[in-house]
C-alpha positions as CSV (number, residue, x, y, z in Angstrom):
1,X,108.4,87.2,77.1
2,X,110.5,87.2,80.2
3,X,109.7,90.8,81.1
4,X,106.1,90.1,80.6
5,X,106.3,87.2,83.0
6,X,107.9,89.3,85.7
7,X,105.1,91.9,85.3
8,X,102.5,89.1,85.5
9,X,104.1,87.9,88.7
10,X,103.8,91.3,90.2
11,X,100.4,92.4,88.9
12,X,98.4,89.1,88.9
13,X,100.0,86.6,91.1
14,X,100.3,88.8,94.1
15,X,96.8,90.2,93.6
16,X,95.2,86.7,93.4
17,X,93.1,88.1,90.6
18,X,94.3,86.3,87.6
19,X,94.1,86.9,83.9
20,X,94.8,84.3,81.3
21,X,98.4,84.2,80.0
22,X,97.1,83.5,76.5
23,X,95.6,87.0,76.5
24,X,98.7,88.9,77.6
25,X,100.6,90.8,75.0
26,X,104.3,91.9,75.0
27,X,103.4,95.6,75.2
28,X,102.0,95.0,78.7
29,X,105.6,94.9,80.0
30,X,105.5,98.7,79.8
31,X,102.6,99.0,82.3
32,X,103.4,101.9,84.6
33,X,102.7,102.5,88.3
34,X,102.5,105.5,90.6
35,X,105.2,104.4,93.0
36,X,107.4,107.4,91.8
37,X,106.8,111.0,90.9
38,X,106.3,110.1,87.3
39,X,104.8,106.8,86.1
40,X,107.5,104.1,85.7
41,X,107.5,100.6,84.4
42,X,106.5,98.2,87.2
43,X,109.6,96.1,86.7
44,X,111.8,99.2,87.3
45,X,110.7,100.5,90.6
46,X,112.2,99.4,94.0
47,X,108.9,98.8,95.7
48,X,106.3,96.1,96.0
49,X,103.2,97.0,94.0
50,X,99.9,95.2,93.4
51,X,97.8,96.2,90.4
52,X,94.2,95.6,89.3
53,X,93.2,96.9,85.9
54,X,89.8,97.8,84.5
55,X,89.0,94.3,83.1
56,X,89.8,92.6,86.4
57,X,87.8,95.3,88.4
58,X,84.8,94.5,86.2
59,X,85.1,90.7,86.7
60,X,85.6,90.9,90.5
61,X,82.5,93.1,90.8
62,X,83.8,94.7,94.0
63,X,81.3,97.2,95.5
64,X,83.7,99.2,97.6
65,X,87.5,99.6,98.0
66,X,87.3,97.4,101.0
67,X,85.7,94.6,99.0
68,X,88.5,94.8,96.4
69,X,91.4,95.0,99.0
70,X,90.1,91.7,100.6
71,X,91.1,90.1,97.3
72,X,94.1,92.2,96.5
73,X,95.9,91.8,99.9
74,X,94.3,89.0,101.9
75,X,94.4,89.6,105.7
76,X,95.1,93.3,105.4
77,X,91.5,94.6,105.6
78,X,89.6,94.4,108.8
79,X,85.9,95.0,108.3
80,X,83.2,95.3,111.0
81,X,80.6,93.5,108.9
82,X,79.3,93.4,105.3
83,X,79.5,95.8,102.4
84,X,79.5,99.4,103.5
85,X,80.5,98.8,107.1
86,X,83.6,100.4,108.7
87,X,86.7,98.8,107.2
88,X,90.4,99.7,107.8
89,X,93.6,98.6,106.1
90,X,96.6,97.3,108.1
91,X,99.4,97.0,105.6
92,X,102.3,94.8,106.6
93,X,101.6,95.2,110.3
94,X,101.4,99.0,110.4
95,X,98.4,100.9,111.7
96,X,95.1,101.7,109.9
97,X,96.0,105.4,110.1
98,X,99.3,104.8,108.3
99,X,97.5,104.5,104.9
100,X,96.8,107.2,102.3
101,X,94.1,106.8,99.7
102,X,94.7,108.8,96.5
103,X,92.4,109.6,93.6
104,X,94.5,110.6,90.5
105,X,97.4,111.6,92.7
106,X,95.5,113.7,95.3
107,X,94.5,112.4,98.7
108,X,91.0,111.4,99.8
109,X,91.7,111.1,103.5
110,X,89.2,112.8,105.8
111,X,91.0,115.2,108.3
112,X,88.2,114.7,110.8
113,X,88.7,110.9,110.9
114,X,91.7,109.0,112.4
115,X,91.9,106.6,109.5
116,X,90.4,106.2,106.0
117,X,87.2,104.1,105.9
118,X,87.6,101.9,102.9
119,X,84.0,100.6,103.3
120,X,82.8,104.1,102.3
121,X,84.8,104.5,99.1
122,X,83.0,103.6,95.9
123,X,84.8,102.3,92.8
124,X,82.5,104.1,90.3
125,X,84.5,105.6,87.5
126,X,87.7,103.8,88.6
127,X,89.6,101.9,85.9
128,X,92.8,101.0,87.9
129,X,93.8,100.4,91.5
130,X,97.4,100.2,92.7
131,X,98.5,99.2,96.2
132,X,102.0,100.5,96.9
133,X,103.4,98.9,100.1
134,X,106.0,100.6,102.3
135,X,106.9,104.2,103.1
136,X,105.6,106.7,100.5
137,X,105.8,109.9,102.5
138,X,108.4,111.3,100.1
139,X,105.8,111.4,97.4
140,X,102.5,111.7,99.3
141,X,103.3,113.3,102.6
142,X,101.7,112.6,105.9
143,X,100.2,109.2,106.8
144,X,101.9,107.2,104.0
145,X,103.9,105.0,106.5
146,X,102.4,101.6,105.7
147,X,101.5,102.3,102.0
148,X,99.4,104.0,99.5
149,X,96.2,102.9,97.7
150,X,96.1,104.8,94.4
151,X,92.9,105.0,92.4
152,X,93.0,106.1,88.7
153,X,89.9,107.5,87.1
154,X,88.7,106.6,83.6
155,X,90.8,108.5,81.0
156,X,91.0,108.9,77.3
157,X,89.9,105.8,75.4
158,X,89.9,104.7,71.8
159,X,88.4,107.0,69.3
160,X,84.7,106.8,68.7
161,X,81.7,106.2,71.0
162,X,81.8,103.3,73.3
163,X,80.5,102.3,76.7
164,X,78.7,99.7,78.8
165,X,75.5,99.2,80.8
166,X,75.0,96.6,83.5
167,X,72.4,95.1,85.9
168,X,73.0,92.8,88.8
169,X,70.9,91.1,91.4
170,X,71.5,88.6,94.1
171,X,70.7,87.1,97.5
172,X,69.9,89.3,100.5
173,X,68.0,91.7,98.2
174,X,70.9,92.8,96.1
175,X,69.9,95.0,93.2
176,X,72.1,97.4,91.3
177,X,72.8,99.0,88.0
178,X,75.6,100.9,86.3
179,X,76.1,102.8,83.0
180,X,79.2,104.4,81.4
181,X,79.8,106.1,78.1
182,X,82.8,107.7,76.5
183,X,83.1,109.8,73.3
184,X,86.6,110.4,71.9
185,X,87.7,112.5,69.0
186,X,91.1,113.6,67.6
187,X,91.4,116.6,69.9
188,X,89.2,115.8,72.9
189,X,87.2,113.3,74.8
190,X,84.3,113.0,77.3
191,X,83.4,110.2,79.8
192,X,80.5,109.9,82.1
193,X,79.0,107.2,84.3
194,X,76.7,106.4,87.2
195,X,75.9,103.6,89.5
196,X,73.3,102.7,92.2
197,X,72.9,99.6,94.3
198,X,71.1,98.3,97.4
199,X,71.8,95.3,99.5
200,X,70.7,93.8,102.8
201,X,73.0,91.9,105.2
202,X,70.6,89.2,106.3
203,X,69.9,90.8,109.6
204,X,66.6,92.6,110.1
205,X,66.5,96.1,108.7
206,X,70.3,96.1,108.1
207,X,70.5,97.8,104.6
208,X,73.3,99.3,102.5
209,X,72.5,101.8,99.8
210,X,75.0,103.5,97.5
211,X,74.8,105.9,94.5
212,X,77.4,107.9,92.6
213,X,78.5,109.3,89.3
214,X,81.4,111.0,87.5
215,X,82.1,113.3,84.6
216,X,85.5,113.7,83.0
217,X,86.5,115.6,79.9
218,X,89.8,116.4,78.2
219,X,91.3,118.3,75.3
220,X,94.7,118.5,73.6
221,X,96.0,122.0,72.9
222,X,99.3,121.7,71.1
223,X,101.7,120.1,73.6
224,X,99.3,120.5,76.5
225,X,96.7,118.0,77.7
226,X,93.9,119.5,79.8
227,X,91.5,117.5,81.9
228,X,88.5,118.6,83.9
229,X,86.7,116.3,86.3
230,X,83.8,115.9,88.7
231,X,82.9,113.0,91.0
232,X,80.1,112.4,93.5
233,X,79.6,109.3,95.6
234,X,77.6,108.6,98.7
235,X,76.1,105.8,100.8
236,X,73.9,105.0,103.7
237,X,74.7,101.9,105.8
238,X,73.0,100.6,109.0
239,X,75.3,100.2,112.0
240,X,73.1,98.0,114.2
241,X,75.8,96.3,116.2
242,X,76.6,98.3,119.4
243,X,77.0,98.0,123.1
244,X,75.1,100.0,125.8
245,X,74.6,100.1,129.6
246,X,76.9,99.5,132.5
247,X,78.3,96.9,132.5
248,X,78.3,97.0,128.8
249,X,76.1,94.6,126.9
250,X,75.4,94.0,123.3
251,X,72.4,95.8,121.7
252,X,70.9,95.4,118.3
253,X,69.7,98.8,117.0
254,X,69.0,98.7,113.2
255,X,67.9,102.4,113.1
256,X,71.6,103.4,113.7
257,X,72.9,104.7,110.4
258,X,76.1,106.1,109.0
259,X,75.8,108.4,106.0
260,X,78.8,109.5,104.0
261,X,79.2,111.5,100.8
262,X,82.3,112.8,99.0
263,X,82.3,115.2,96.1
264,X,85.3,116.4,94.2
265,X,86.0,118.6,91.1
266,X,89.0,120.2,89.5
267,X,91.3,120.3,86.6
268,X,94.7,119.1,85.6
269,X,97.4,120.1,83.1
270,X,100.1,118.1,81.5
271,X,102.4,120.3,79.3
272,X,105.5,119.3,77.4
273,X,107.5,122.5,77.5
274,X,110.5,120.9,75.7
275,X,111.6,117.4,74.8
276,X,113.3,117.1,78.2
277,X,111.0,119.3,80.3
278,X,107.4,118.4,81.4
279,X,105.2,120.4,83.8
280,X,102.1,118.9,85.6
281,X,99.6,120.8,87.7
282,X,96.4,119.6,89.4
283,X,94.0,121.7,91.3
284,X,91.2,119.9,93.2
285,X,88.4,120.8,95.6
286,X,87.1,118.0,97.8
287,X,84.2,118.0,100.1
288,X,83.1,115.2,102.5
289,X,80.1,114.9,104.8
290,X,79.6,112.1,107.4
291,X,76.8,111.5,109.8
292,X,78.0,109.2,112.6
293,X,75.3,107.3,114.5
294,X,74.9,108.7,118.0
295,X,71.6,107.2,119.2
296,X,69.0,104.4,118.6
297,X,66.6,106.6,116.5
298,X,68.7,107.7,113.5
299,X,70.2,110.5,115.7
300,X,73.4,111.8,114.0
301,X,76.6,113.6,114.9
302,X,77.5,115.3,111.8
303,X,81.0,116.3,110.6
304,X,82.2,117.6,107.3
305,X,85.3,119.0,105.6
306,X,86.4,120.9,102.6
307,X,89.9,120.7,101.1
308,X,91.4,122.8,98.3
309,X,94.7,121.3,97.1
310,X,97.2,122.2,94.4
311,X,100.0,120.0,93.2
312,X,102.7,121.4,90.9
313,X,105.4,119.0,89.5
314,X,108.3,119.6,87.1
315,X,110.1,116.7,85.4
316,X,113.5,117.3,83.8
317,X,115.0,114.5,81.8
318,X,118.3,115.7,80.3
319,X,119.3,112.1,79.3
320,X,117.4,108.8,78.9
321,X,119.2,107.5,82.0
322,X,118.6,110.5,84.3
323,X,115.5,112.2,85.6
324,X,115.0,114.9,88.3
325,X,111.5,115.8,89.5
326,X,110.5,118.6,91.8
327,X,107.1,119.0,93.5
328,X,105.3,121.7,95.4
329,X,102.1,121.1,97.2
330,X,99.7,123.4,99.0
331,X,96.6,122.4,100.9
332,X,93.9,124.2,102.9
333,X,91.5,122.1,105.0
334,X,88.3,123.4,106.7
335,X,86.4,121.0,108.9
336,X,83.4,121.2,111.2
337,X,82.8,118.7,114.1
338,X,81.6,118.5,117.7
339,X,84.6,117.1,119.6
340,X,85.0,120.2,121.8
341,X,83.3,119.7,125.2
342,X,82.2,122.6,127.3
343,X,82.5,121.7,131.0
344,X,79.9,124.3,132.0
345,X,77.1,122.6,130.0
346,X,78.5,119.0,129.6
347,X,77.7,119.3,125.9
348,X,79.8,119.1,122.7
349,X,80.5,122.4,121.2
350,X,80.6,122.7,117.4
351,X,83.8,124.1,116.1
352,X,85.5,124.9,112.8
353,X,89.0,123.7,112.3
354,X,91.3,125.3,109.7
355,X,94.5,123.6,108.5
356,X,97.2,124.8,106.1
357,X,100.0,122.6,104.8
358,X,102.9,123.3,102.5
359,X,105.4,120.8,101.2
360,X,108.3,120.6,98.8
361,X,110.0,117.4,97.4
362,X,112.7,116.3,95.1
363,X,113.1,112.9,93.5
364,X,116.0,111.6,91.4
365,X,116.0,108.5,89.1
366,X,119.3,107.4,87.6
367,X,120.0,104.3,85.5
368,X,123.5,103.4,86.7
369,X,123.9,100.5,84.3
370,X,121.7,98.4,82.0
371,X,118.9,97.1,84.2
372,X,120.2,98.8,87.4
373,X,118.1,101.9,88.6
374,X,118.7,104.1,91.6
375,X,115.9,106.2,93.0
376,X,116.2,108.7,95.8
377,X,114.0,111.4,97.2
378,X,113.7,114.1,99.9
379,X,110.7,116.0,101.2
380,X,109.8,118.7,103.8
381,X,106.3,119.3,105.2
382,X,105.0,122.0,107.5
383,X,101.5,122.8,108.7
384,X,99.3,124.2,111.4
385,X,95.7,124.0,112.7
386,X,93.5,126.7,113.9
387,X,90.3,126.3,116.0
388,X,87.3,128.5,116.0
389,X,84.5,127.9,118.5
390,X,81.0,128.6,117.1
391,X,79.5,129.6,120.4
392,X,82.0,132.4,121.2
393,X,83.8,132.9,117.9
394,X,87.1,132.5,119.8
395,X,90.0,131.6,117.5
396,X,93.2,129.9,118.7
397,X,96.2,128.1,117.3
398,X,95.5,124.4,118.1
399,X,98.9,123.3,117.0
400,X,101.6,123.1,114.4
401,X,104.1,120.6,113.2
402,X,106.7,120.0,110.6
403,X,108.6,116.9,109.3
404,X,111.2,115.9,106.8
405,X,111.6,112.5,105.2
406,X,113.7,110.6,102.7
407,X,113.7,107.4,100.6
408,X,116.3,105.6,98.5
409,X,116.2,102.3,96.6
410,X,117.9,100.1,94.0
411,X,116.1,98.0,91.4
412,X,118.1,95.5,89.4
413,X,116.8,93.4,86.6
414,X,119.6,91.0,86.4
415,X,118.0,88.8,83.7
416,X,114.7,88.7,81.9
417,X,113.6,86.2,84.5
418,X,114.9,87.8,87.7
419,X,114.4,91.2,89.4
420,X,115.9,92.2,92.7
421,X,115.2,95.3,94.7
422,X,116.0,97.0,98.1
423,X,114.9,100.2,99.5
424,X,115.0,102.2,102.8
425,X,113.2,105.3,103.9
426,X,111.3,107.3,106.5
427,X,107.7,108.1,106.8
428,X,105.7,110.4,109.1
429,X,102.2,111.2,110.2
430,X,101.1,114.7,111.1
431,X,98.6,115.1,113.9
432,X,95.2,115.8,112.4
433,X,92.6,118.4,113.2
434,X,90.8,116.2,115.8
435,X,93.9,115.4,117.8
436,X,95.1,119.0,117.8
437,X,91.6,120.2,118.9
438,X,91.3,117.8,121.9
439,X,94.7,118.9,123.1
440,X,93.8,122.6,122.8
441,X,90.6,121.9,124.8
442,X,92.7,120.2,127.5
443,X,95.1,123.1,127.7
444,X,92.2,125.6,128.0
445,X,90.9,123.6,131.1
446,X,94.0,123.3,133.3
447,X,96.5,125.7,131.7
448,X,99.0,122.9,130.9
449,X,100.4,122.7,127.4
450,X,100.0,119.4,125.6
451,X,102.3,119.6,122.6
452,X,102.3,116.7,120.2
453,X,104.8,115.8,117.5
454,X,104.5,113.8,114.2
455,X,104.7,110.1,114.4
456,X,107.8,108.9,112.5
457,X,108.9,105.6,110.9
458,X,111.9,103.9,109.5
459,X,111.5,101.1,107.0
460,X,113.7,98.6,105.2
461,X,112.4,96.5,102.2
462,X,114.0,93.8,100.1
463,X,112.4,91.6,97.4
464,X,112.9,89.3,94.4
465,X,110.5,88.4,91.6
466,X,111.0,86.2,88.7
467,X,110.1,83.2,86.5
468,X,111.6,79.8,85.8
469,X,111.0,76.7,83.7
470,X,108.7,78.8,81.5
471,X,105.6,78.1,83.5
472,X,106.5,79.0,87.1
473,X,106.5,82.5,88.7
474,X,107.6,83.5,92.2
475,X,107.8,86.5,94.5
476,X,109.6,86.9,97.9
477,X,109.4,90.2,99.9
478,X,110.5,91.1,103.4
479,X,109.9,94.4,105.3
480,X,110.6,95.8,108.7
481,X,109.2,99.1,110.0
482,X,109.7,100.8,113.3
483,X,107.2,103.5,114.3
484,X,108.1,105.9,117.1
485,X,106.4,108.8,118.9
486,X,103.0,107.0,118.6
487,X,100.1,109.2,119.4
488,X,98.0,107.7,122.2
489,X,94.7,108.9,123.7
490,X,95.3,109.6,127.4
491,X,92.1,109.7,129.5
492,X,91.5,112.3,132.2
493,X,92.0,110.5,135.5
494,X,91.9,113.6,137.8
495,X,88.3,112.9,138.9
496,X,88.0,116.7,139.5
497,X,84.6,118.2,140.1
498,X,83.3,119.8,138.0
499,X,85.2,117.7,135.4
500,X,88.0,119.3,133.6
501,X,87.8,117.3,130.3
502,X,91.6,117.1,130.0
503,X,91.8,113.9,128.1
504,X,94.3,114.5,125.3
505,X,96.7,112.9,122.8
506,X,100.4,112.4,123.7
507,X,103.4,110.9,121.9
508,X,103.8,107.6,123.8
509,X,105.4,104.4,122.8
510,X,106.9,102.7,119.7
511,X,106.2,99.5,117.8
512,X,108.0,97.3,115.3
513,X,106.2,95.7,112.4
514,X,107.9,93.1,110.2
515,X,106.6,90.7,107.6
516,X,107.8,88.1,105.1
517,X,105.7,87.3,102.1
518,X,106.1,84.7,99.4
519,X,104.1,83.8,96.3
520,X,104.3,81.0,93.8
521,X,102.3,80.6,90.7
522,X,102.0,78.3,87.7
523,X,100.5,79.0,84.2
524,X,99.8,76.6,81.3
525,X,97.5,75.8,78.5
526,X,96.9,77.3,75.0
527,X,93.3,77.2,73.7
528,X,92.2,76.7,77.3
529,X,94.5,78.6,79.8
530,X,94.7,77.6,83.4
531,X,96.8,78.3,86.5
532,X,97.0,78.6,90.2
533,X,98.7,80.9,92.8
534,X,99.7,80.5,96.4
535,X,100.5,83.4,98.8
536,X,102.0,82.9,102.3
537,X,102.6,85.9,104.7
538,X,104.0,85.9,108.2
539,X,104.0,89.1,110.2
540,X,104.2,90.4,113.7
541,X,103.6,93.8,115.3
542,X,105.6,94.1,118.6
543,X,105.2,96.6,121.4
544,X,108.7,97.8,122.0
545,X,107.9,99.6,125.3
546,X,106.5,96.5,127.0
547,X,108.8,93.9,125.4
548,X,108.4,91.0,127.8
549,X,107.3,87.5,127.2
550,X,103.9,88.2,128.5
551,X,102.9,91.4,126.7
552,X,105.3,92.1,123.9
553,X,102.4,91.7,121.4
554,X,100.0,93.9,123.1
555,X,98.5,93.8,126.5
556,X,99.6,97.5,127.0
557,X,99.4,98.9,123.5
558,X,96.4,98.8,121.2
559,X,98.6,99.4,118.2
560,X,99.2,95.6,117.9
561,X,95.5,94.8,117.4
562,X,94.1,93.2,114.2
563,X,97.4,92.1,112.7
564,X,97.2,88.4,111.7
565,X,100.3,86.5,112.6
566,X,99.9,84.3,109.5
567,X,97.9,84.6,106.3
568,X,97.6,82.1,103.4
569,X,95.6,82.4,100.2
570,X,95.2,80.2,97.1
571,X,93.5,80.9,93.8
572,X,93.0,79.0,90.6
573,X,91.4,79.7,87.2
574,X,90.4,78.1,83.9
575,X,89.7,80.3,80.9
576,X,88.7,79.8,77.3
577,X,87.9,82.3,74.7
578,X,84.3,82.9,75.8
579,X,84.2,81.7,79.4
580,X,86.2,81.8,82.7
581,X,85.9,80.0,86.0
582,X,87.9,80.9,89.2
583,X,88.0,80.1,92.9
584,X,89.8,81.7,95.8
585,X,90.4,80.6,99.4
586,X,92.0,82.8,102.0
587,X,93.0,81.9,105.6
588,X,93.5,84.8,107.9
589,X,95.3,83.5,111.0
590,X,94.9,84.3,114.7
591,X,95.3,87.9,115.9
592,X,94.8,90.1,118.9
593,X,91.5,92.1,119.2
594,X,89.4,93.9,121.7
595,X,86.4,92.3,123.4
596,X,83.4,94.5,122.5
597,X,81.9,94.4,125.9
598,X,84.8,94.2,128.4
599,X,87.3,96.0,126.1
600,X,90.0,93.6,127.2
601,X,92.7,92.5,124.7
602,X,92.1,88.9,123.6
603,X,93.4,86.4,121.0
604,X,91.0,85.2,118.4
605,X,92.9,81.8,118.5
606,X,91.1,80.4,115.4
607,X,91.6,81.5,111.8
608,X,89.1,83.2,109.6
609,X,88.5,81.5,106.3
610,X,87.0,83.1,103.2
611,X,85.9,81.2,100.1
612,X,84.7,82.7,96.8
613,X,84.0,81.3,93.4
614,X,82.9,82.8,90.1
615,X,82.0,81.9,86.5
616,X,81.6,84.3,83.6
617,X,80.7,83.7,79.9
618,X,80.0,85.6,76.7
619,X,76.9,83.9,75.2
620,X,76.8,86.5,72.4
621,X,79.1,89.2,71.3
622,X,79.3,92.2,73.6
623,X,77.2,90.5,76.4
624,X,78.9,89.1,79.5
625,X,77.1,87.1,82.2
626,X,78.8,86.6,85.5
627,X,77.8,84.5,88.5
628,X,79.8,85.0,91.7
629,X,79.6,83.5,95.2
630,X,81.3,85.2,98.2
631,X,81.8,84.3,101.9
632,X,80.8,80.7,101.2
633,X,82.2,79.4,104.5
634,X,80.6,81.9,106.8
635,X,77.6,80.9,108.9
636,X,74.3,82.7,108.5
637,X,73.7,84.2,112.0
638,X,70.6,85.6,113.7
639,X,70.3,88.5,116.0
640,X,69.9,86.1,118.9
641,X,73.1,84.3,118.0
642,X,75.0,87.6,118.1
643,X,73.4,88.9,121.3
644,X,74.2,85.6,123.1
645,X,77.8,85.4,121.7
646,X,77.0,81.8,120.5
647,X,79.6,81.8,117.8
648,X,82.1,84.3,119.2
649,X,84.8,81.6,119.5
650,X,84.4,80.4,115.9
651,X,87.0,81.9,113.7
652,X,84.7,82.1,110.6
653,X,82.1,84.0,112.6
654,X,83.8,87.4,112.5
655,X,86.9,89.2,111.1
656,X,86.7,91.9,113.8
657,X,85.7,90.4,117.2
658,X,82.1,91.3,118.1
659,X,80.9,92.2,114.6
660,X,79.4,89.2,112.6
661,X,80.9,88.5,109.3
662,X,78.6,88.7,106.2
663,X,77.0,85.4,105.4
664,X,77.1,83.6,102.0
665,X,75.8,85.6,99.1
666,X,75.5,85.1,95.4
667,X,75.4,87.7,92.6
668,X,74.3,87.4,89.0
669,X,75.4,90.3,86.7
670,X,74.8,91.1,83.0
671,X,76.9,93.7,81.2
672,X,76.5,94.9,77.6
673,X,79.4,96.7,76.0
674,X,79.5,98.5,72.7
């Protein structure tokens, strides 16, 4: 029971997405996470991990990954509006580009974008989401400085045929449907599903549309498990809030749209060669297409990429207390965009960027004593980017970089009710195709080399989780990260005529991000279970190159933007056999942001509060009805309110300054399972 309580503290309390204690079973203490090269019990890894399982995903009804992360880690996601709008994650004070999003162990990050857009990632076909906080570059390479968001697709289920179908509707024209089916036999299985939905924001002609589907199948051949998969998801979202003119002024243009689509397919192998030797290999092809709004009449600037990636891992376990894992990764990216400006025509030139990356890693796990585990890892990455101009066919080496990283940690379960951990490590971020390309362009204009290096980080984490007095659970975590060699965009200030277009990226500056987070929860009840949880997090991101009283938090460095100094959240639930009610309140504290018209750094001063409530019941067997209200404290704004800035100084009016927060909305969903 004690180990189950510790798991519950990690997976449910920290997530603020609670399940009834009466429904937990002792076997759940073996729930594994992807914080290491091979799945490991959550209470045995020296890292803070948040988990949302399939049942909780269905209950929350999150439409995109951004919607889910607002619940999973309050204050970490900054969205420029409602569902489908640009949303970025800032984990423990690090930058939005310091996050890696994985699907079944392989990255979804777009090489043509500076950071992953969580508002464009659908959860169709996803049965599990893990948030791993802290440096994970040893496992997942570039960008994993702040953490990793790992999505796990639907896998093999119970034998027989089972599935579900659902419909939902709500305010602001919400209408959606989903269906999923799985057939499983003794030697194989097949799962397929699809979803579609449409929702308006409450502003004129501001509409979000999303559709996607997946197909997965697997077979067991002796000691080998084979899986093949296909996934396709896309959306169209209006981006009406913009600025135009000089001096800049707000302009509402509902015809501005962003269109995104990602498609992936591949196969994976899990083969037990011997009792102590397991080999895993996954080959995936991923394609992404994005149309960025570039004008008021649905004019688009298109960019796309294709990635082929192979990941080969070998696990050797000569003794129950010792495991050694080795991994090789190879990746080829091809992308098309229009970031290359020709000074002769003042127009963007379409180019093709080609990138190749190769990495090798080792990880060791050793149980030093009962309950005491040591984990250590090393990794080396190298890659380069080539640039081909479409107008001339000229090919050039845009840049290359390599980086090494390490991580080590201790996890100590001192008693069934107490777990302690500490870890330290490095992370890195390789310059991406866009950054290398702009520097190659600048060099072609003035003959000056503009080399850039990977961003690097050092992190220290400590934490404790546990339970006392049978009903109380707690968690306390602290983290400090220093990021150096930050890549900054340096504008061309030569004022040459004709212009040289020598704006470029350069390694400039360093920041320090630190956070302290505590959680306390209580559980009780038998026939009717109930409980509550409280999370408090204090953090700061400090500019180390301008460390004076007046600007240490950011007048000179935009890396400090959108990091709340203090976040608090509270949730409670009551659950019986056939019904459940829950409520959640989050308070995202003041933070620095950019004024959307003057582009000056400002403080939001007032907090952003977010209230949601839900009720679900099972009136008959297999049928679940769910009513949920979200953003219940936000004011319903009009276009005139936004244009005039009437509510700009109200904390609840926006999460990102200049982009109105979504107003109150209610959703009613019906799901039939068989």
